[in-house]
C-alpha positions, 0 to 999 in steps of 0.5 A: 494225072493222065489226059484220057484218049477221050480228053478226060483227066483221069487220076488217083487218090492214095487215101481218098473215098469212104471205105475205111482201111483202119486207124493208120491208113484212113480211107482205101484211095479211089481212082477218079475221072475230071470231065469238061463242064461248062468253064468247070470240070466236074469229077467222078469217082470211078472206083473205090478201093475197098483195101481187101485182097482183090484191089489193095489201098492206096493206088498211083502210077495210073497209065492208059491202054490202047483201048481206053483201060487203065493200068495203076498199082495198089498195096496190098493188105496185111490180112485175110482175103485171097490174091493181093496179099503181104508175105510176112512183114512185107508191105507188097505191091499189085498191079490192077487194070479197070475197064469198062463194062456193059454198065457204063462203069468200069470192072477192077482186075488183078494185072499182076502181082510180079516182082523180080527178085533183087529185093527179097536177096536183101530181105527187104520190106515195103516192095512196091511198084513206083510207076509203070509204061507201055511201049508200042507193042503193048508191053507193060514194064513196072519199076518197084522199090522198096526198103526200111533199111535195105534198100533195092529196086528192079526194072520189070517187064510185066508181060513176060515177068523177067527182071531187066535191072535191079539190085541193092541200095537202087530206088527207082521212080519214074518210068517212060519208053519211046517208039523203039522200046527204049526206057527211061526213068530215074533212081533216086538214091544211087547208080547202077552198082555204085552205092556210094552215089547218093545223089540219084541219076536219070537213066537208060535202057535198051532191050 
């Protein structure tokens, strides 16, 4: 959930909406808006995911850019469509953007599927985006994580499509940036290059 520049609240529901995604997933998810109304709030679904190659399913990680556009992540479908798709047996994520259109609605677009190479070196599956962040210069960053057996993760600069940090047994979760362009986040499994550590850590990355 985030507070928008307009004072409204924006969030995601990973399995909401009316578009079915099959027996395993249920509905495909929505991005919603909460607008103050009297003493309460009025909900508006601004986008319902279809589970297709154009948008995926189970949205999350929502942030907002300087123009009021929304950026988030979703999981690609396993078959059919174009653009966002699985590779082999691996779950794959995508980053999407939502911008207001001329009809006061919202238009979705695919921002990126860049995921670095940290996980592929170990043959890990279920590689998805766990969190997103923007710095003061407008650069978009993401953390990815995956693996049922071989766990891995990476910190990525999506704008320049470069992998900043990544490796085996590192599941990166949260992500934030400060005014100086430093990145902060958490690892839920191990520390950098130290697979024996299992309690996680908070990290800082300085460009």
